[in-house]
N, CA, C, O and CB atoms as a CASP TS submission, in Angstrom:
PFRMAT TS
TARGET T0000
AUTHOR 0000-0000-0000
METHOD Language model
MODEL 1
PARENT N/A
ATOM      1  N   MET     1     -15.979   1.486  16.656  1.00  0.00           N
ATOM      2  CA  MET     1     -15.365   1.068  16.030  1.00  0.00           C
ATOM      3  C   MET     1     -14.127  -0.040  16.365  1.00  0.00           C
ATOM      4  O   MET     1     -13.358   0.187  17.299  1.00  0.00           O
ATOM      5  CB  MET     1     -15.200   2.001  15.587  1.00  0.00           C
ATOM      6  N   SER     2     -14.009  -1.113  15.629  1.00  0.00           N
ATOM      7  CA  SER     2     -13.276  -1.956  15.590  1.00  0.00           C
ATOM      8  C   SER     2     -11.686  -1.455  15.593  1.00  0.00           C
ATOM      9  O   SER     2     -11.490  -0.255  15.396  1.00  0.00           O
ATOM     10  CB  SER     2     -13.730  -2.669  14.571  1.00  0.00           C
ATOM     11  N   VAL     3     -10.176  -2.615  15.879  1.00  0.00           N
ATOM     12  CA  VAL     3      -9.067  -2.084  16.049  1.00  0.00           C
ATOM     13  C   VAL     3      -9.013  -3.347  14.469  1.00  0.00           C
ATOM     14  O   VAL     3      -9.421  -4.498  14.315  1.00  0.00           O
ATOM     15  CB  VAL     3      -8.102  -2.126  17.833  1.00  0.00           C
ATOM     16  N   PRO     4      -8.180  -2.199  13.423  1.00  0.00           N
ATOM     17  CA  PRO     4      -7.989  -3.345  12.267  1.00  0.00           C
ATOM     18  C   PRO     4      -7.007  -4.551  12.959  1.00  0.00           C
ATOM     19  O   PRO     4      -6.585  -4.234  14.071  1.00  0.00           O
ATOM     20  CB  PRO     4      -7.136  -2.604  10.714  1.00  0.00           C
ATOM     21  N   GLU     5      -6.550  -5.985  12.428  1.00  0.00           N
ATOM     22  CA  GLU     5      -5.843  -7.059  12.889  1.00  0.00           C
ATOM     23  C   GLU     5      -4.789  -6.048  12.344  1.00  0.00           C
ATOM     24  O   GLU     5      -4.648  -4.994  11.725  1.00  0.00           O
ATOM     25  CB  GLU     5      -6.081  -8.723  12.370  1.00  0.00           C
ATOM     26  N   ARG     6      -4.231  -6.924  12.893  1.00  0.00           N
ATOM     27  CA  ARG     6      -2.365  -6.490  11.929  1.00  0.00           C
ATOM     28  C   ARG     6      -1.976  -7.389  11.373  1.00  0.00           C
ATOM     29  O   ARG     6      -1.662  -8.422  11.963  1.00  0.00           O
ATOM     30  CB  ARG     6      -0.869  -6.143  12.758  1.00  0.00           C
ATOM     31  N   ALA     7      -1.834  -7.135   9.171  1.00  0.00           N
ATOM     32  CA  ALA     7      -1.208  -8.253   8.316  1.00  0.00           C
ATOM     33  C   ALA     7       0.132  -8.926   8.879  1.00  0.00           C
ATOM     34  O   ALA     7       0.937  -8.429   9.666  1.00  0.00           O
ATOM     35  CB  ALA     7      -0.875  -7.653   6.900  1.00  0.00           C
ATOM     36  N   MET     8       0.160 -10.070   8.327  1.00  0.00           N
ATOM     37  CA  MET     8       1.071 -10.669   8.325  1.00  0.00           C
ATOM     38  C   MET     8       1.825 -10.426   7.057  1.00  0.00           C
ATOM     39  O   MET     8       1.077 -10.279   6.089  1.00  0.00           O
ATOM     40  CB  MET     8       0.740 -11.812   8.617  1.00  0.00           C
ATOM     41  N   VAL     9       3.339 -10.330   6.753  1.00  0.00           N
ATOM     42  CA  VAL     9       3.779  -9.763   5.728  1.00  0.00           C
ATOM     43  C   VAL     9       3.784 -10.775   4.970  1.00  0.00           C
ATOM     44  O   VAL     9       3.418 -10.324   3.885  1.00  0.00           O
ATOM     45  CB  VAL     9       4.881  -9.085   5.816  1.00  0.00           C
ATOM     46  N   ASP    10       3.997 -12.033   4.839  1.00  0.00           N
ATOM     47  CA  ASP    10       3.713 -12.747   3.316  1.00  0.00           C
ATOM     48  C   ASP    10       2.654 -12.719   3.457  1.00  0.00           C
ATOM     49  O   ASP    10       2.566 -12.179   2.354  1.00  0.00           O
ATOM     50  CB  ASP    10       4.159 -14.131   2.819  1.00  0.00           C
ATOM     51  N   GLU    11       1.371 -12.798   3.858  1.00  0.00           N
ATOM     52  CA  GLU    11       0.309 -12.563   3.202  1.00  0.00           C
ATOM     53  C   GLU    11       0.356 -11.426   2.520  1.00  0.00           C
ATOM     54  O   GLU    11      -0.336 -11.447   1.502  1.00  0.00           O
ATOM     55  CB  GLU    11      -0.661 -12.605   3.907  1.00  0.00           C
ATOM     56  N   VAL    12       0.838 -10.600   2.694  1.00  0.00           N
ATOM     57  CA  VAL    12       0.275  -8.854   2.110  1.00  0.00           C
ATOM     58  C   VAL    12       1.410  -8.595   0.551  1.00  0.00           C
ATOM     59  O   VAL    12       1.350  -7.924  -0.479  1.00  0.00           O
ATOM     60  CB  VAL    12       0.840  -7.104   3.860  1.00  0.00           C
ATOM     61  N   TYR    13       2.495  -9.697   1.255  1.00  0.00           N
ATOM     62  CA  TYR    13       3.891  -9.603   0.038  1.00  0.00           C
ATOM     63  C   TYR    13       2.795 -10.632  -0.956  1.00  0.00           C
ATOM     64  O   TYR    13       2.855 -10.268  -2.131  1.00  0.00           O
ATOM     65  CB  TYR    13       6.060 -10.577   0.662  1.00  0.00           C
ATOM     66  N   ARG    14       1.999 -11.607  -0.780  1.00  0.00           N
ATOM     67  CA  ARG    14       1.152 -12.932  -1.933  1.00  0.00           C
ATOM     68  C   ARG    14       0.165 -11.792  -2.647  1.00  0.00           C
ATOM     69  O   ARG    14      -0.234 -11.698  -3.808  1.00  0.00           O
ATOM     70  CB  ARG    14      -0.112 -14.611  -0.877  1.00  0.00           C
ATOM     71  N   LYS    15       0.002 -11.200  -1.799  1.00  0.00           N
ATOM     72  CA  LYS    15      -1.354 -10.504  -1.639  1.00  0.00           C
ATOM     73  C   LYS    15      -1.421  -9.395  -3.333  1.00  0.00           C
ATOM     74  O   LYS    15      -2.181  -9.385  -4.301  1.00  0.00           O
ATOM     75  CB  LYS    15      -1.299  -9.364   0.216  1.00  0.00           C
ATOM     76  N   VAL    16       0.340  -8.260  -2.771  1.00  0.00           N
ATOM     77  CA  VAL    16       0.666  -8.150  -3.149  1.00  0.00           C
ATOM     78  C   VAL    16       0.962  -8.232  -4.395  1.00  0.00           C
ATOM     79  O   VAL    16       0.340  -7.540  -5.201  1.00  0.00           O
ATOM     80  CB  VAL    16       0.790  -8.215  -2.656  1.00  0.00           C
ATOM     81  N   THR    17       2.184  -9.273  -4.894  1.00  0.00           N
ATOM     82  CA  THR    17       2.530  -9.779  -5.933  1.00  0.00           C
ATOM     83  C   THR    17       1.305 -10.448  -6.578  1.00  0.00           C
ATOM     84  O   THR    17       1.570 -10.734  -7.746  1.00  0.00           O
ATOM     85  CB  THR    17       3.603 -10.576  -5.679  1.00  0.00           C
ATOM     86  N   ASP    18       0.257 -10.741  -6.280  1.00  0.00           N
ATOM     87  CA  ASP    18      -0.550 -11.635  -6.806  1.00  0.00           C
ATOM     88  C   ASP    18      -1.600 -10.315  -7.884  1.00  0.00           C
ATOM     89  O   ASP    18      -2.051 -10.299  -9.030  1.00  0.00           O
ATOM     90  CB  ASP    18      -1.408 -12.671  -5.355  1.00  0.00           C
ATOM     91  N   GLY    19      -1.598  -9.808  -7.251  1.00  0.00           N
ATOM     92  CA  GLY    19      -2.488  -8.085  -8.159  1.00  0.00           C
ATOM     93  C   GLY    19      -3.705  -7.782  -7.105  1.00  0.00           C
ATOM     94  O   GLY    19      -4.579  -6.921  -7.208  1.00  0.00           O
ATOM     95  N   ALA    20      -3.469  -8.915  -5.870  1.00  0.00           N
ATOM     96  CA  ALA    20      -4.815  -8.927  -5.672  1.00  0.00           C
ATOM     97  C   ALA    20      -5.345  -7.910  -4.051  1.00  0.00           C
ATOM     98  O   ALA    20      -6.351  -7.865  -3.342  1.00  0.00           O
ATOM     99  CB  ALA    20      -5.164 -10.695  -5.635  1.00  0.00           C
ATOM    100  N   ALA    21      -3.874  -7.171  -4.078  1.00  0.00           N
ATOM    101  CA  ALA    21      -4.147  -6.134  -3.002  1.00  0.00           C
ATOM    102  C   ALA    21      -2.907  -5.053  -3.811  1.00  0.00           C
ATOM    103  O   ALA    21      -2.135  -5.215  -4.756  1.00  0.00           O
ATOM    104  CB  ALA    21      -3.805  -6.779  -1.033  1.00  0.00           C
ATOM    105  N   LEU    22      -3.281  -3.643  -2.648  1.00  0.00           N
ATOM    106  CA  LEU    22      -2.785  -2.609  -3.166  1.00  0.00           C
ATOM    107  C   LEU    22      -1.946  -2.626  -1.971  1.00  0.00           C
ATOM    108  O   LEU    22      -2.409  -3.207  -0.989  1.00  0.00           O
ATOM    109  CB  LEU    22      -3.672  -1.415  -3.595  1.00  0.00           C
ATOM    110  N   LEU    23      -0.458  -1.935  -1.858  1.00  0.00           N
ATOM    111  CA  LEU    23       0.794  -1.451  -0.961  1.00  0.00           C
ATOM    112  C   LEU    23       0.641   0.186  -1.400  1.00  0.00           C
ATOM    113  O   LEU    23       0.146   0.739  -2.382  1.00  0.00           O
ATOM    114  CB  LEU    23       2.569  -2.302  -1.452  1.00  0.00           C
ATOM    115  N   VAL    24       1.379   0.724  -0.059  1.00  0.00           N
ATOM    116  CA  VAL    24       0.922   2.099   0.216  1.00  0.00           C
ATOM    117  C   VAL    24       2.403   2.559   0.881  1.00  0.00           C
ATOM    118  O   VAL    24       2.940   1.828   1.713  1.00  0.00           O
ATOM    119  CB  VAL    24      -0.599   2.217   1.322  1.00  0.00           C
ATOM    120  N   CYS    25       2.763   3.300   0.630  1.00  0.00           N
ATOM    121  CA  CYS    25       4.036   3.841   1.342  1.00  0.00           C
ATOM    122  C   CYS    25       3.439   5.110   1.605  1.00  0.00           C
ATOM    123  O   CYS    25       3.434   5.906   0.666  1.00  0.00           O
ATOM    124  CB  CYS    25       5.526   3.906   0.473  1.00  0.00           C
ATOM    125  N   ALA    26       2.867   5.509   2.835  1.00  0.00           N
ATOM    126  CA  ALA    26       2.606   5.848   3.632  1.00  0.00           C
ATOM    127  C   ALA    26       2.915   7.564   3.962  1.00  0.00           C
ATOM    128  O   ALA    26       2.259   8.240   4.755  1.00  0.00           O
ATOM    129  CB  ALA    26       3.022   4.919   4.228  1.00  0.00           C
ATOM    130  N   TYR    27       4.092   8.054   3.130  1.00  0.00           N
ATOM    131  CA  TYR    27       5.180   9.278   3.345  1.00  0.00           C
ATOM    132  C   TYR    27       4.532   9.652   2.009  1.00  0.00           C
ATOM    133  O   TYR    27       4.528   8.934   1.009  1.00  0.00           O
ATOM    134  CB  TYR    27       7.148   9.005   3.490  1.00  0.00           C
ATOM    135  N   ASP    28       3.822  11.231   2.154  1.00  0.00           N
ATOM    136  CA  ASP    28       4.103  11.665   1.185  1.00  0.00           C
ATOM    137  C   ASP    28       5.385  12.775   0.168  1.00  0.00           C
ATOM    138  O   ASP    28       5.329  13.510  -0.818  1.00  0.00           O
ATOM    139  CB  ASP    28       3.199  11.870   1.327  1.00  0.00           C
ATOM    140  N   ASP    29       6.593  12.240   1.286  1.00  0.00           N
ATOM    141  CA  ASP    29       7.697  12.652   0.519  1.00  0.00           C
ATOM    142  C   ASP    29       7.971  12.307  -0.673  1.00  0.00           C
ATOM    143  O   ASP    29       8.299  11.133  -0.504  1.00  0.00           O
ATOM    144  CB  ASP    29       8.617  12.429   1.016  1.00  0.00           C
ATOM    145  N   ASP    30       8.098  12.586  -2.153  1.00  0.00           N
ATOM    146  CA  ASP    30       9.038  11.475  -2.751  1.00  0.00           C
ATOM    147  C   ASP    30      10.160  11.112  -2.402  1.00  0.00           C
ATOM    148  O   ASP    30      10.502   9.964  -2.686  1.00  0.00           O
ATOM    149  CB  ASP    30       9.317  11.622  -3.807  1.00  0.00           C
ATOM    150  N   ASP    31      10.818  11.747  -1.878  1.00  0.00           N
ATOM    151  CA  ASP    31      12.635  11.289  -1.706  1.00  0.00           C
ATOM    152  C   ASP    31      12.690  10.311  -0.614  1.00  0.00           C
ATOM    153  O   ASP    31      13.474   9.362  -0.588  1.00  0.00           O
ATOM    154  CB  ASP    31      13.831  12.708  -1.178  1.00  0.00           C
ATOM    155  N   LYS    32      11.737  10.615   0.376  1.00  0.00           N
ATOM    156  CA  LYS    32      11.537   9.545   1.412  1.00  0.00           C
ATOM    157  C   LYS    32      11.165   8.016   0.904  1.00  0.00           C
ATOM    158  O   LYS    32      11.545   6.884   1.205  1.00  0.00           O
ATOM    159  CB  LYS    32      10.383  10.048   2.330  1.00  0.00           C
ATOM    160  N   PHE    33      10.069   8.678  -0.176  1.00  0.00           N
ATOM    161  CA  PHE    33       9.234   7.105  -1.241  1.00  0.00           C
ATOM    162  C   PHE    33      10.543   6.457  -1.660  1.00  0.00           C
ATOM    163  O   PHE    33      10.648   5.276  -1.328  1.00  0.00           O
ATOM    164  CB  PHE    33       8.070   7.578  -3.135  1.00  0.00           C
ATOM    165  N   ARG    34      11.564   6.995  -2.325  1.00  0.00           N
ATOM    166  CA  ARG    34      12.494   6.165  -2.984  1.00  0.00           C
ATOM    167  C   ARG    34      14.151   5.672  -2.290  1.00  0.00           C
ATOM    168  O   ARG    34      15.171   5.105  -2.684  1.00  0.00           O
ATOM    169  CB  ARG    34      12.651   6.972  -4.268  1.00  0.00           C
ATOM    170  N   GLY    35      13.534   6.407  -0.832  1.00  0.00           N
ATOM    171  CA  GLY    35      14.254   5.432   0.050  1.00  0.00           C
ATOM    172  C   GLY    35      13.729   4.112   0.594  1.00  0.00           C
ATOM    173  O   GLY    35      13.745   2.949   0.191  1.00  0.00           O
ATOM    174  N   VAL    36      13.463   4.467   1.200  1.00  0.00           N
ATOM    175  CA  VAL    36      11.846   3.188   1.863  1.00  0.00           C
ATOM    176  C   VAL    36      11.253   2.433   0.721  1.00  0.00           C
ATOM    177  O   VAL    36      10.976   1.269   1.008  1.00  0.00           O
ATOM    178  CB  VAL    36      10.105   4.174   2.588  1.00  0.00           C
ATOM    179  N   HIS    37      11.022   2.753  -0.342  1.00  0.00           N
ATOM    180  CA  HIS    37       9.767   1.986  -0.779  1.00  0.00           C
ATOM    181  C   HIS    37       9.754   0.119  -0.623  1.00  0.00           C
ATOM    182  O   HIS    37      10.856  -0.428  -0.603  1.00  0.00           O
ATOM    183  CB  HIS    37       9.605   2.443  -2.472  1.00  0.00           C
ATOM    184  N   LEU    38       8.931  -0.449  -0.558  1.00  0.00           N
ATOM    185  CA  LEU    38       9.924  -2.043  -0.658  1.00  0.00           C
ATOM    186  C   LEU    38       8.740  -2.101  -1.815  1.00  0.00           C
ATOM    187  O   LEU    38       7.863  -1.275  -2.066  1.00  0.00           O
ATOM    188  CB  LEU    38      10.057  -3.656   1.043  1.00  0.00           C
ATOM    189  N   GLU    39       9.168  -3.945  -2.698  1.00  0.00           N
ATOM    190  CA  GLU    39       9.216  -3.967  -3.777  1.00  0.00           C
ATOM    191  C   GLU    39       7.761  -3.990  -3.792  1.00  0.00           C
ATOM    192  O   GLU    39       7.462  -4.650  -2.796  1.00  0.00           O
ATOM    193  CB  GLU    39      10.044  -4.882  -4.362  1.00  0.00           C
ATOM    194  N   GLY    40       6.522  -3.568  -4.479  1.00  0.00           N
ATOM    195  CA  GLY    40       5.692  -3.186  -4.898  1.00  0.00           C
ATOM    196  C   GLY    40       4.900  -2.212  -4.593  1.00  0.00           C
ATOM    197  O   GLY    40       3.813  -2.109  -5.162  1.00  0.00           O
ATOM    198  N   ALA    41       5.206  -1.545  -3.875  1.00  0.00           N
ATOM    199  CA  ALA    41       4.577  -0.127  -3.316  1.00  0.00           C
ATOM    200  C   ALA    41       4.830   0.421  -4.663  1.00  0.00           C
ATOM    201  O   ALA    41       5.533   0.357  -5.672  1.00  0.00           O
ATOM    202  CB  ALA    41       5.375   0.794  -1.862  1.00  0.00           C
ATOM    203  N   VAL    42       3.505   1.191  -3.880  1.00  0.00           N
ATOM    204  CA  VAL    42       3.273   3.200  -4.256  1.00  0.00           C
ATOM    205  C   VAL    42       3.409   3.900  -3.836  1.00  0.00           C
ATOM    206  O   VAL    42       3.324   3.726  -2.621  1.00  0.00           O
ATOM    207  CB  VAL    42       2.424   3.935  -4.443  1.00  0.00           C
ATOM    208  N   SER    43       3.767   5.461  -4.302  1.00  0.00           N
ATOM    209  CA  SER    43       4.327   5.963  -3.515  1.00  0.00           C
ATOM    210  C   SER    43       2.572   7.331  -3.262  1.00  0.00           C
ATOM    211  O   SER    43       2.018   7.999  -4.135  1.00  0.00           O
ATOM    212  CB  SER    43       6.147   6.396  -4.166  1.00  0.00           C
ATOM    213  N   MET    44       2.374   7.270  -2.369  1.00  0.00           N
ATOM    214  CA  MET    44       1.484   7.929  -1.429  1.00  0.00           C
ATOM    215  C   MET    44       0.674   9.272  -2.768  1.00  0.00           C
ATOM    216  O   MET    44      -0.497   9.652  -2.777  1.00  0.00           O
ATOM    217  CB  MET    44       2.667   8.717   0.215  1.00  0.00           C
ATOM    218  N   ALA    45       1.547   9.597  -3.515  1.00  0.00           N
ATOM    219  CA  ALA    45       0.879  10.933  -4.790  1.00  0.00           C
ATOM    220  C   ALA    45       0.568   9.973  -5.737  1.00  0.00           C
ATOM    221  O   ALA    45      -0.378  10.156  -6.502  1.00  0.00           O
ATOM    222  CB  ALA    45       2.118  12.349  -5.617  1.00  0.00           C
ATOM    223  N   GLU    46       1.269   8.941  -5.782  1.00  0.00           N
ATOM    224  CA  GLU    46       0.437   7.531  -7.500  1.00  0.00           C
ATOM    225  C   GLU    46      -0.886   7.301  -6.780  1.00  0.00           C
ATOM    226  O   GLU    46      -1.989   7.570  -7.256  1.00  0.00           O
ATOM    227  CB  GLU    46       1.500   5.180  -7.889  1.00  0.00           C
ATOM    228  N   PHE    47      -0.597   6.648  -5.291  1.00  0.00           N
ATOM    229  CA  PHE    47      -2.587   6.357  -4.632  1.00  0.00           C
ATOM    230  C   PHE    47      -3.327   7.184  -5.003  1.00  0.00           C
ATOM    231  O   PHE    47      -4.242   6.946  -5.792  1.00  0.00           O
ATOM    232  CB  PHE    47      -3.063   6.460  -2.973  1.00  0.00           C
ATOM    233  N   LYS    48      -3.053   8.453  -4.452  1.00  0.00           N
ATOM    234  CA  LYS    48      -3.593   9.574  -4.865  1.00  0.00           C
ATOM    235  C   LYS    48      -4.513  10.087  -5.792  1.00  0.00           C
ATOM    236  O   LYS    48      -5.664  10.514  -5.697  1.00  0.00           O
ATOM    237  CB  LYS    48      -2.920  10.002  -5.039  1.00  0.00           C
ATOM    238  N   THR    49      -3.184   9.838  -7.325  1.00  0.00           N
ATOM    239  CA  THR    49      -4.070   9.821  -8.279  1.00  0.00           C
ATOM    240  C   THR    49      -4.544   8.643  -9.445  1.00  0.00           C
ATOM    241  O   THR    49      -4.774   8.561 -10.651  1.00  0.00           O
ATOM    242  CB  THR    49      -3.671  10.787  -8.795  1.00  0.00           C
ATOM    243  N   LYS    50      -4.524   7.855  -8.297  1.00  0.00           N
ATOM    244  CA  LYS    50      -5.152   5.816  -8.777  1.00  0.00           C
ATOM    245  C   LYS    50      -6.918   6.023  -7.957  1.00  0.00           C
ATOM    246  O   LYS    50      -7.920   5.410  -8.325  1.00  0.00           O
ATOM    247  CB  LYS    50      -3.638   3.752  -7.318  1.00  0.00           C
ATOM    248  N   LEU    51      -6.848   7.202  -6.634  1.00  0.00           N
ATOM    249  CA  LEU    51      -7.892   6.809  -6.103  1.00  0.00           C
ATOM    250  C   LEU    51      -9.061   6.956  -6.285  1.00  0.00           C
ATOM    251  O   LEU    51      -9.894   6.281  -5.680  1.00  0.00           O
ATOM    252  CB  LEU    51      -7.849   6.979  -5.348  1.00  0.00           C
ATOM    253  N   SER    52      -9.322   7.737  -7.030  1.00  0.00           N
ATOM    254  CA  SER    52     -11.077   7.587  -7.857  1.00  0.00           C
ATOM    255  C   SER    52     -11.681   6.506  -8.511  1.00  0.00           C
ATOM    256  O   SER    52     -12.888   6.440  -8.742  1.00  0.00           O
ATOM    257  CB  SER    52     -11.283   8.465  -9.025  1.00  0.00           C
ATOM    258  N   GLY    53     -10.586   5.388  -8.909  1.00  0.00           N
ATOM    259  CA  GLY    53     -10.644   4.393 -10.267  1.00  0.00           C
ATOM    260  C   GLY    53     -10.464   3.363  -8.916  1.00  0.00           C
ATOM    261  O   GLY    53      -9.545   2.585  -9.171  1.00  0.00           O
ATOM    262  N   LEU    54     -10.887   3.170  -7.920  1.00  0.00           N
ATOM    263  CA  LEU    54      -9.698   1.584  -7.011  1.00  0.00           C
ATOM    264  C   LEU    54     -11.469   1.308  -7.269  1.00  0.00           C
ATOM    265  O   LEU    54     -12.346   2.087  -7.641  1.00  0.00           O
ATOM    266  CB  LEU    54      -8.450   1.591  -4.528  1.00  0.00           C
ATOM    267  N   ASP    55     -11.525  -0.382  -6.828  1.00  0.00           N
ATOM    268  CA  ASP    55     -13.083  -0.890  -6.682  1.00  0.00           C
ATOM    269  C   ASP    55     -12.735  -0.455  -5.046  1.00  0.00           C
ATOM    270  O   ASP    55     -11.641  -0.431  -4.483  1.00  0.00           O
ATOM    271  CB  ASP    55     -13.634  -2.929  -7.191  1.00  0.00           C
ATOM    272  N   LYS    56     -13.919  -0.167  -4.586  1.00  0.00           N
ATOM    273  CA  LYS    56     -14.256  -0.224  -3.309  1.00  0.00           C
ATOM    274  C   LYS    56     -14.600  -1.481  -2.153  1.00  0.00           C
ATOM    275  O   LYS    56     -15.063  -1.550  -1.014  1.00  0.00           O
ATOM    276  CB  LYS    56     -15.157   0.452  -3.444  1.00  0.00           C
ATOM    277  N   ASN    57     -14.082  -2.393  -3.175  1.00  0.00           N
ATOM    278  CA  ASN    57     -13.445  -3.337  -2.176  1.00  0.00           C
ATOM    279  C   ASN    57     -12.257  -3.649  -2.295  1.00  0.00           C
ATOM    280  O   ASN    57     -11.772  -4.540  -1.599  1.00  0.00           O
ATOM    281  CB  ASN    57     -13.971  -4.441  -2.083  1.00  0.00           C
ATOM    282  N   GLN    58     -11.667  -3.087  -3.053  1.00  0.00           N
ATOM    283  CA  GLN    58      -9.532  -3.349  -2.928  1.00  0.00           C
ATOM    284  C   GLN    58      -8.717  -3.130  -1.434  1.00  0.00           C
ATOM    285  O   GLN    58      -8.775  -2.211  -0.616  1.00  0.00           O
ATOM    286  CB  GLN    58      -8.516  -1.816  -4.062  1.00  0.00           C
ATOM    287  N   GLU    59      -8.186  -3.991  -1.453  1.00  0.00           N
ATOM    288  CA  GLU    59      -7.685  -4.280  -0.103  1.00  0.00           C
ATOM    289  C   GLU    59      -6.647  -3.716  -0.517  1.00  0.00           C
ATOM    290  O   GLU    59      -6.147  -3.792  -1.640  1.00  0.00           O
ATOM    291  CB  GLU    59      -7.587  -5.686   0.549  1.00  0.00           C
ATOM    292  N   ILE    60      -6.192  -2.957   0.660  1.00  0.00           N
ATOM    293  CA  ILE    60      -5.060  -1.650   0.299  1.00  0.00           C
ATOM    294  C   ILE    60      -4.158  -1.732   1.490  1.00  0.00           C
ATOM    295  O   ILE    60      -4.953  -1.609   2.423  1.00  0.00           O
ATOM    296  CB  ILE    60      -5.795   0.114   0.191  1.00  0.00           C
ATOM    297  N   PHE    61      -2.951  -1.870   2.011  1.00  0.00           N
ATOM    298  CA  PHE    61      -1.952  -2.105   2.959  1.00  0.00           C
ATOM    299  C   PHE    61      -1.386  -0.523   2.786  1.00  0.00           C
ATOM    300  O   PHE    61      -1.199   0.073   1.725  1.00  0.00           O
ATOM    301  CB  PHE    61      -0.840  -3.508   2.594  1.00  0.00           C
ATOM    302  N   PHE    62      -1.148   0.023   4.319  1.00  0.00           N
ATOM    303  CA  PHE    62       0.037   1.539   3.954  1.00  0.00           C
ATOM    304  C   PHE    62       1.016   1.339   4.949  1.00  0.00           C
ATOM    305  O   PHE    62       0.490   1.142   6.045  1.00  0.00           O
ATOM    306  CB  PHE    62      -0.656   3.404   4.212  1.00  0.00           C
ATOM    307  N   TYR    63       2.257   1.316   4.968  1.00  0.00           N
ATOM    308  CA  TYR    63       3.156   1.271   6.178  1.00  0.00           C
ATOM    309  C   TYR    63       4.014   2.132   5.618  1.00  0.00           C
ATOM    310  O   TYR    63       4.332   2.428   4.466  1.00  0.00           O
ATOM    311  CB  TYR    63       3.796  -0.120   6.694  1.00  0.00           C
ATOM    312  N   CYS    64       4.357   2.514   6.856  1.00  0.00           N
ATOM    313  CA  CYS    64       5.199   3.500   6.563  1.00  0.00           C
ATOM    314  C   CYS    64       6.554   2.893   7.666  1.00  0.00           C
ATOM    315  O   CYS    64       6.321   2.073   8.554  1.00  0.00           O
ATOM    316  CB  CYS    64       4.414   5.161   6.876  1.00  0.00           C
ATOM    317  N   ALA    65       8.072   3.515   7.383  1.00  0.00           N
ATOM    318  CA  ALA    65       9.246   2.305   7.703  1.00  0.00           C
ATOM    319  C   ALA    65      10.418   3.297   8.963  1.00  0.00           C
ATOM    320  O   ALA    65      11.413   2.751   9.440  1.00  0.00           O
ATOM    321  CB  ALA    65      10.352   1.726   5.699  1.00  0.00           C
TER
END
């Protein structure tokens, strides 16, 4: 198994704002999400509801603050 490359912030931001990638806050706690979410991010709960409908080639970035 290879180690994934670290994503550059400006690249992630561009992909998320262009709709080419999904940004997910890795916290399950909704209160914590509200306190630390980044622009364009979805909560883990929202991500889980979308999971079955995502394209298998969809680029997804997870973060925690």
